[in-house]
BALUMKE-607548 format. One line per 2 residues: their letters; for each residue z, y, x of N, C-alpha, C. Coordinates in Angstrom, 1 decimal, decimal comma. Atoms other than C-alpha are relative to their C-alpha. Example, Ala and Ser with C-alpha at 12.3 -4.5 7.8 and 13.67 -1.06 7.14 Angstrom:
REM BALUMKE-607548
AS) 0,0:-1,2:0,9:7,8:-4,5:12,3:0,0:1,2:0,9 | 0,0:-1,1:-0,9:7,1:-1,1:13,7:0,8:1,1:-0,8
This chain:
REM BALUMKE-607548
AF) -0,7:-0,8:-1,0:-13,0:-35,9:22,9:0,1:1,4:-0,3 | 0,1:-1,5:0,2:-14,0:-32,5:21,7:0,5:0,3:-1,4
SI) -0,5:-0,2:1,3:-12,6:-32,9:18,1:-1,0:1,0:-0,7 | 1,0:-0,9:0,5:-15,9:-31,4:16,8:0,3:0,4:-1,4
KN) -0,2:-0,3:1,4:-14,8:-31,6:13,2:0,9:1,2:-0,2 | -0,9:-1,2:0,1:-12,2:-28,9:13,9:-0,8:1,3:0,3
YF) 0,7:-1,2:-0,4:-14,9:-26,5:15,0:-1,1:0,4:-0,9 | 1,1:-0,4:0,9:-17,3:-26,5:12,1:0,3:1,3:-0,8
KV) -0,3:-1,3:0,7:-15,4:-23,5:10,6:-0,6:1,1:0,7 | 0,7:-1,0:-0,7:-17,1:-21,5:13,3:-1,3:0,4:-0,6
LQ) 1,4:-0,3:0,6:-20,4:-21,8:11,4:0,1:1,0:-1,1 | -0,1:-1,0:1,1:-19,1:-19,5:8,6:-0,3:1,4:0,5
FS) 0,3:-1,3:-0,6:-19,6:-16,6:11,0:-1,4:0,2:0,5 | 1,3:0,0:-0,6:-23,1:-17,5:12,0:-1,0:0,9:-0,8
PG) 1,0:-0,8:0,6:-25,7:-14,8:11,3:-1,3:-0,8:-0,4 | 1,3:0,7:0,4:-28,9:-15,9:9,4:-1,1:0,4:0,9
IE) 1,2:-0,2:-0,9:-32,2:-16,1:11,3:-0,7:1,2:-0,4 | 0,7:-1,2:0,5:-33,7:-13,3:9,1:0,7:1,2:0,6
EY) -0,7:-1,1:-0,5:-31,0:-10,9:10,0:-0,1:0,2:1,5 | 0,1:0,0:-1,5:-31,1:-11,9:13,7:-1,4:0,5:0,4
AL) 1,4:-0,5:-0,4:-34,9:-11,3:13,8:-0,1:1,5:-0,3 | 0,1:-1,4:0,3:-34,5:-8,0:12,1:0,7:0,9:1,0
MQ) -0,7:-0,7:-1,0:-31,9:-6,9:14,6:-0,7:0,0:1,3 | 0,8:0,0:-1,2:-34,1:-8,0:17,5:-1,1:1,0:-0,1
AF) 1,1:-1,0:0,2:-37,0:-5,9:16,1:0,6:1,4:0,1 | -0,7:-1,3:0,0:-34,6:-3,0:15,6:0,3:0,5:1,5
ES) -0,3:-0,3:-1,4:-33,4:-3,2:19,2:-1,2:0,2:0,9 | 1,2:-0,1:-0,8:-36,9:-3,6:20,6:-0,6:1,4:-0,2
IL) 0,6:-1,3:0,3:-38,1:-0,4:18,8:0,8:1,1:0,7 | -0,9:-0,9:-0,7:-35,1:1,5:20,2:-0,3:0,1:1,5
IN) 0,2:0,0:-1,4:-35,8:0,4:23,7:-1,4:0,5:0,4 | 1,4:-0,4:-0,3:-39,6:1,0:23,6:-0,3:1,4:-0,4
HQ) 0,4:-1,4:0,5:-39,4:4,5:22,0:1,2:0,9:0,3 | -1,1:-0,9:-0,4:-36,6:6,2:23,9:-0,4:1,4:0,2
DK) 0,5:-1,4:-0,1:-38,8:9,2:24,3:-0,1:0,8:-1,3 | 0,1:-0,6:1,3:-38,8:9,9:20,6:1,3:0,8:-0,4
GA) -1,2:-0,8:0,4:-36,5:12,6:19,1:0,7:-0,6:-1,1 | -0,6:0,7:1,2:-36,0:10,6:15,9:-0,8:-1,2:-0,3
II) 0,7:1,2:0,5:-36,9:7,1:14,6:0,5:-0,2:-1,4 | -0,3:0,2:1,4:-37,1:6,5:10,9:-0,3:-1,5:-0,4
FD) 0,3:1,4:0,5:-36,7:2,9:9,5:0,0:0,1:-1,5 | 0,2:0,0:1,4:-38,0:2,7:6,0:0,3:-1,5:-0,5
MP) -0,4:1,4:0,4:-36,1:-0,3:4,5:0,3:-0,1:-1,5 | -0,3:0,1:1,4:-35,9:-1,7:1,0:1,5:-0,2:-0,3
PT) -1,5:0,1:0,4:-32,5:-1,5:-0,8:0,3:-1,4:-0,5 | -0,2:1,3:0,4:-32,0:-5,2:-0,8:1,3:-0,6:0,7
AL) -1,1:0,6:-0,7:-29,2:-7,6:0,2:-0,2:-0,2:1,5 | 0,4:0,1:-1,4:-31,0:-8,2:3,5:0,3:1,2:0,8
TL) -0,2:-1,2:-0,7:-30,9:-4,6:4,4:1,5:0,4:0,1 | -1,4:-0,3:-0,1:-27,2:-4,2:3,5:0,7:-1,0:1,0
RF) -0,6:0,9:-1,0:-26,4:-7,3:5,6:-0,4:0,4:1,4 | 0,4:-0,5:-1,3:-28,4:-5,7:8,4:1,1:0,9:0,6
FS) -1,0:-1,0:-0,4:-25,8:-2,9:8,6:1,3:-0,7:0,5 | -1,2:0,7:-0,4:-23,0:-5,5:8,9:-0,2:-0,9:1,2
LP) 0,3:1,0:-1,0:-24,8:-7,6:11,5:0,7:0,1:1,3 | -0,7:-0,1:-1,3:-23,4:-6,2:14,7:1,4:-0,4:0,0
HL) -1,4:0,4:0,1:-19,8:-6,6:13,6:0,1:-1,5:-0,3 | 0,0:1,5:0,3:-20,6:-10,1:12,1:-0,4:-0,8:1,2
TL) 0,4:0,8:-1,2:-22,3:-11,2:15,3:1,1:0,0:1,1 | -1,1:-0,1:-0,9:-19,4:-10,0:17,4:1,1:-1,0:-0,4
TW) -1,0:1,0:0,5:-17,1:-12,2:15,3:-0,5:-1,4:0,4 | 0,7:1,3:-0,3:-19,6:-15,1:15,8:0,1:-0,3:1,5
IN) -0,1:0,2:-1,5:-19,7:-14,6:19,6:1,4:-0,3:0,4 | -1,4:0,2:-0,4:-15,9:-14,4:19,8:0,4:-1,5:-0,3
EL) -0,4:1,4:0,3:-15,6:-17,8:18,0:-0,7:-0,9:0,9 | 0,7:0,9:-0,9:-18,3:-19,3:20,1:0,6:0,0:1,4
TK) -0,6:-0,1:-1,3:-16,6:-18,1:23,3:1,3:-0,9:0,0 | -1,2:0,8:0,0:-13,3:-19,7:22,2:-0,4:-1,5:0,0
LR) 0,5:1,4:0,1:-15,2:-23,0:21,4:-0,5:-0,4:1,4 | 0,6:0,3:-1,3:-17,0:-22,9:24,8:1,1:-0,2:1,0
EK) -1,2:0,1:-1,0:-13,7:-22,3:26,7:0,7:-1,3:-0,2 | -0,7:1,2:0,3:-12,1:-25,3:25,0:-0,8:-1,2:0,5
IY) 0,9:1,1:-0,5:-15,1:-27,6:25,7:0,0:0,0:1,5 | 0,1:-0,1:-1,4:-15,3:-26,4:29,3:1,3:-0,6:0,6
KK) -1,3:0,5:-0,6:-11,6:-27,1:29,9:0,1:-1,5:-0,2 | -0,1:1,5:0,2:-11,9:-30,6:28,3:-1,0:-0,8:0,9
QE) 0,9:0,6:-0,9:-14,9:-31,4:30,4:0,6:-0,1:1,4 | -0,6:0,0:-1,3:-13,0:-30,5:33,5:1,1:-1,1:0,0
IL) -1,0:1,0:0,0:-10,1:-32,7:32,4:-0,6:-1,4:0,1 | 0,7:1,4:0,1:-12,4:-35,7:31,6:-0,6:-0,4:1,3
SN) 0,7:0,3:-1,2:-14,3:-35,5:34,8:0,9:0,0:1,2 | -1,0:0,0:-1,1:-11,2:-34,8:36,9:-0,5:0,6:1,3
IK) 0,6:-0,6:-1,2:-13,1:-32,5:39,2:0,7:1,3:0,3 | -0,6:-1,3:-0,5:-11,6:-29,7:41,3:-1,2:0,9:0,3
FG) 1,1:-0,9:-0,2:-14,0:-26,8:41,1:0,3:1,1:1,0 | -0,3:-1,0:-0,9:-12,1:-24,5:43,4:-0,2:1,4:-0,6
KR) 0,3:-1,4:0,4:-13,5:-20,9:43,0:-0,9:0,0:-1,3 | 0,8:0,1:1,2:-15,8:-22,1:40,3:0,8:-0,1:-1,3
NI) -0,9:0,0:1,2:-13,5:-21,2:37,4:-0,8:0,2:-1,2 | 0,6:-0,1:1,3:-14,2:-20,8:33,8:-0,9:1,2:-0,2
ET) 0,7:-1,3:0,1:-15,5:-17,2:34,2:-1,4:-0,1:0,5 | 1,3:0,2:-0,5:-18,5:-18,5:36,1:-0,9:-0,9:-0,8
DS) 0,8:0,9:0,8:-19,7:-20,8:33,4:-1,2:0,8:-0,6 | 1,2:-0,8:0,3:-23,3:-19,8:32,7:-0,1:0,3:-1,5
IL) 0,1:-0,3:1,4:-23,0:-20,1:28,9:1,0:1,1:-0,4 | -0,9:-1,1:0,2:-19,9:-17,9:28,9:-0,5:1,3:0,5
VK) 0,6:-1,2:-0,6:-21,7:-15,4:31,1:-1,0:0,6:-1,0 | 1,0:-0,4:1,0:-24,5:-15,3:28,5:0,6:0,6:-1,2
LK) -0,7:-0,5:1,1:-22,1:-14,9:25,7:0,6:1,4:0,2 | -0,6:-1,3:-0,4:-20,4:-12,0:27,5:-1,1:1,1:0,0
EM) 1,1:-0,9:0,1:-23,8:-10,3:27,9:-0,4:0,4:-1,4 | 0,3:-0,2:1,4:-24,6:-10,7:24,2:1,1:0,9:-0,6
KE) -1,1:-0,8:0,6:-21,1:-9,3:23,3:-0,2:1,4:0,4 | 0,2:-1,4:-0,5:-21,7:-6,2:25,4:-1,1:0,7:-0,7
NY) 1,2:-0,5:0,7:-25,1:-5,7:23,8:0,3:0,4:-1,5 | -0,3:-0,2:1,4:-23,8:-6,0:20,2:1,1:1,0:-0,2
IR) -1,0:-1,1:0,0:-20,8:-3,7:21,0:-0,8:1,3:0,0 | 0,8:-1,2:0,0:-23,4:-1,1:21,9:-0,7:0,3:-1,3
LN) 0,6:-0,2:1,3:-25,3:-1,6:18,7:1,0:0,4:-1,1 | -1,1:-0,3:1,0:-22,1:-1,6:16,6:0,4:1,5:0,2
DL) -0,3:-1,4:-0,3:-21,2:1,7:18,3:-1,1:1,0:-0,5 | 1,2:-0,8:0,4:-24,7:3,1:17,6:0,0:0,1:-1,6
FG) 0,0:0,0:1,4:-24,4:2,2:13,9:1,1:0,9:-0,6 | -1,1:-0,8:0,4:-21,1:4,1:13,7:-0,1:1,4:0,5
SE) 0,0:-1,3:-0,7:-22,2:7,1:15,7:-0,8:1,1:-0,9 | 0,7:-1,1:0,7:-23,5:10,5:14,5:-1,5:0,0:0,1
KT) 1,4:0,1:-0,2:-26,9:9,6:15,8:-0,7:-0,8:-1,1 | 0,6:0,9:1,0:-27,5:7,1:13,0:0,4:0,6:-1,4
EI) -0,2:-0,5:1,3:-28,0:8,6:9,5:-0,6:-1,0:-1,0 | 0,5:0,8:1,0:-28,3:6,5:6,4:-0,3:0,9:-1,2
NL) 0,5:-0,8:1,1:-30,4:8,2:3,7:-0,5:-0,9:-1,1 | 0,4:0,8:1,2:-30,8:6,7:0,2:-1,0:0,7:-0,8
VT) 1,0:-0,5:0,9:-34,0:7,3:-1,8:0,2:-0,7:-1,3 | -0,2:0,6:1,3:-33,5:6,8:-5,5:-0,7:0,7:-1,1
KP) 0,7:-0,7:1,1:-34,8:7,8:-8,9:1,0:0,2:-1,2 | -0,9:-0,4:1,1:-33,2:9,3:-12,1:0,2:-1,0:-1,1
DE) -0,1:0,9:1,1:-33,6:6,2:-14,3:1,3:-0,8:0,1 | -1,3:0,7:0,1:-30,6:4,1:-15,4:0,1:-1,2:1,0
LS) 0,0:1,1:-0,9:-31,5:1,0:-13,3:0,2:0,5:1,4 | -0,2:-0,5:-1,4:-31,9:3,0:-10,1:1,4:0,6:0,2
QS) -1,4:-0,6:-0,1:-28,6:4,8:-10,8:1,0:-1,2:0,3 | -1,0:1,1:-0,2:-26,8:1,4:-11,1:-0,2:-0,6:1,4
ES) 0,3:0,6:-1,3:-28,5:0,0:-8,0:0,5:0,9:1,1 | -0,4:-1,0:-1,0:-27,7:3,2:-6,0:1,5:-0,1:0,2
IR) -1,5:0,1:-0,1:-24,0:2,9:-6,9:0,4:-1,2:0,7 | -0,3:1,3:-0,7:-24,0:-0,7:-5,8:-0,2:0,1:1,5
IY) 0,3:-0,2:-1,4:-25,6:0,2:-2,5:1,1:0,8:0,7 | -1,1:-0,9:-0,6:-23,1:3,0:-1,9:1,3:-0,7:0,2
EK) -1,2:0,8:-0,1:-20,2:0,7:-2,6:0,0:-1,0:1,1 | 0,1:0,9:-1,1:-21,4:-1,9:-0,2:0,0:0,6:1,3
LR) -0,1:-0,7:-1,2:-22,0:0,6:2,5:1,4:0,5:0,3 | -1,4:-0,5:-0,2:-18,5:2,1:1,9:0,9:-1,2:0,5
DL) -0,8:1,1:-0,5:-17,0:-1,4:2,3:-0,3:-0,3:1,4 | 0,3:0,2:-1,4:-18,8:-1,6:5,6:0,4:1,1:0,9
GK) -0,5:-1,2:-0,8:-17,3:1,7:6,7:-1,1:1,0:0,3 | 1,1:-0,9:-0,2:-20,7:3,5:6,4:0,0:1,0:-1,1
SL) 0,1:-1,0:1,0:-21,4:6,7:4,6:-1,4:0,5:-0,1 | 1,3:-0,5:0,2:-24,5:8,3:3,2:-0,1:1,4:0,5
HT) 0,2:-1,3:-0,5:-25,9:11,3:5,0:-0,8:0,8:-1,1 | 0,8:-0,7:1,0:-28,6:12,3:2,4:-0,4:-0,9:-1,1
LI) 0,5:0,7:1,2:-29,4:11,2:-1,1:-1,2:0,7:-0,5 | 1,3:-0,6:0,4:-33,0:11,9:-2,1:-0,4:-0,5:-1,4
LN) 0,3:0,3:1,4:-33,8:12,1:-5,8:-1,5:0,1:-0,1 | 1,4:0,1:0,1:-37,4:11,0:-6,1:-0,5:0,1:-1,4
GC) 0,6:-0,1:1,3:-39,4:12,2:-9,1:1,0:0,6:-1,0 | -1,1:-0,5:0,8:-36,4:14,1:-10,4:-0,3:1,5:-0,5
KH) 0,3:-1,3:0,6:-36,8:17,1:-12,8:1,2:0,7:-0,6 | -1,2:-0,5:0,8:-33,4:17,5:-14,4:1,2:0,1:0,9
EA) -1,2:-0,2:-0,7:-30,2:18,9:-13,0:1,1:-1,0:-0,4 | -1,0:0,9:0,5:-28,3:16,4:-15,1:0,1:-1,3:0,9
SV) 0,1:1,1:-0,9:-29,5:13,6:-12,8:0,7:0,3:1,3 | -0,6:-0,4:-1,2:-28,4:15,5:-9,8:1,6:0,0:-0,2
DF) -1,5:0,0:0,2:-24,9:16,0:-11,3:0,6:-1,4:-0,1 | -0,5:1,4:0,1:-24,6:12,3:-12,1:0,2:-0,6:1,4
YK) -0,1:0,5:-1,3:-25,3:11,4:-8,5:1,1:0,6:0,8 | -1,0:-0,8:-0,7:-23,0:14,1:-7,1:1,4:-0,6:-0,4
KS) -1,3:0,5:0,4:-20,1:12,7:-9,2:0,2:-1,5:0,4 | -0,1:1,5:-0,2:-20,9:9,0:-8,5:-0,1:-0,4:1,5
IP) 0,3:0,4:-1,4:-22,1:8,9:-4,9:0,1:1,1:1,0 | -0,2:-1,1:-0,9:-20,7:11,1:-2,2:-1,1:-0,1:1,1
AN) 1,0:-0,1:-1,1:-23,3:12,3:0,4:0,2:1,4:0,6 | 0,0:-1,3:-0,7:-23,6:15,2:2,9:-0,9:1,0:-0,7
QY) 1,0:-0,9:0,7:-26,6:16,6:1,0:-0,8:-0,8:-1,0 | 0,9:0,6:1,0:-28,8:15,9:-2,0:-1,3:0,8:-0,1
IM) 1,3:-0,6:0,0:-32,5:16,6:-2,1:-0,8:-0,5:-1,2 | 0,7:0,4:1,3:-34,6:16,7:-5,3:-1,5:0,2:0,3
LP) 1,4:0,0:-0,2:-38,3:15,8:-5,0:-0,7:-0,1:-1,4 | 0,8:0,0:1,2:-40,7:16,6:-7,9:-0,9:-1,2:-0,1
ES) 1,0:1,1:0,1:-42,9:13,8:-9,3:-1,4:0,4:0,3 | 1,4:-0,3:-0,4:-46,4:13,7:-7,9:-0,9:-0,4:-1,1
TM) 1,0:0,3:1,0:-49,4:13,8:-10,1:-1,1:-0,8:0,6 | 1,1:0,9:-0,7:-51,5:11,8:-7,6:0,7:-1,0:0,8
PL) -0,6:1,0:-0,8:-50,9:8,6:-5,7:0,2:0,5:1,4 | -0,4:-0,4:-1,3:-49,1:9,3:-2,4:-0,3:-1,0:1,0
IG) 0,4:1,1:-0,9:-51,1:6,9:-0,3:-0,8:0,7:1,2 | 0,7:-0,6:-1,1:-52,1:8,0:3,2:0,6:1,3:0,4
PE) -0,5:-1,2:-0,5:-51,1:10,9:5,4:-0,5:1,3:-0,6 | 0,7:-1,2:0,6:-53,6:13,3:3,9:0,6:0,3:-1,4
NL) -0,6:-0,3:1,4:-52,2:12,9:0,3:1,4:0,4:0,2 | -1,4:-0,4:-0,2:-48,7:13,2:1,6:0,1:1,4:0,4
MS) -0,1:-1,3:-0,4:-49,4:16,4:3,4:-0,5:1,0:-1,1 | 0,5:-0,8:1,1:-51,3:17,8:0,4:1,2:0,1:-1,1
YL) -1,1:0,0:0,9:-48,3:16,9:-1,8:1,1:1,0:0,5 | -1,0:-0,9:-0,6:-45,9:18,7:0,6:-0,4:1,4:-0,1
DS) 0,4:-1,4:0,1:-48,0:21,8:0,6:0,1:0,5:-1,4 | 0,0:-0,5:1,3:-48,3:22,0:-3,1:1,4:0,0:-0,7
AG) -1,4:0,1:0,6:-44,7:21,0:-3,9:1,1:0,6:0,8 | -1,0:-0,6:-0,9:-43,1:22,9:-1,1:1,1:0,8:-0,6
QE) -0,9:-0,9:0,6:-41,5:25,4:-3,3:1,0:-0,7:-1,0 | -0,9:0,7:0,9:-40,1:22,8:-5,7:1,0:-0,9:0,7
IE) -0,9:0,9:-0,7:-38,5:20,6:-3,1:1,2:0,8:0,4 | -1,2:-0,8:-0,3:-35,0:21,8:-2,8:1,2:-0,8:0,3
QV) -1,3:0,6:-0,3:-31,6:20,9:-1,5:0,9:0,5:-1,1 | -0,9:-0,4:1,1:-29,1:20,9:-4,4:1,4:-0,4:0,2
């Protein structure tokens, strides 16, 4: 009755469970720390992180397809049962109401990702592999309509590396961090590094 085989195409828009869990954690942190002036998410430059930035848009596509499917099922159920619902029309269906709530939530998250409040900063190194990976990340973000706010060159000593990144990866600003002579593990070591290298850390 429902021609289920015609609806399997909807599955291609389904977000993966890892991305969904990541988004739930992200939203939870935002809700529970609204008193903070800034929240920093330290994320690895992996495919999962890149997919994370596309998730609100992807989920909205998924919800729209589910809504269409639910509306068709609801209408066919009504025809099969031949019941007159009166004022209980399709807009009062509990599943459709839940889908509407989810849609509104992900629209807010999608708007947040595209707002000036959200900055994407890329930390990279001057070696050839890091340069290649950084370009790949920039291109993926560009395809998602995202731009880099700051590109941080970690352990960089040469202006040539800075010039390479400026030509290859557009960003609002570039910051060069000198290589540390000690392991930067723990707040104390980090603060000591910042104190000693303060003069060398520069925006280029």
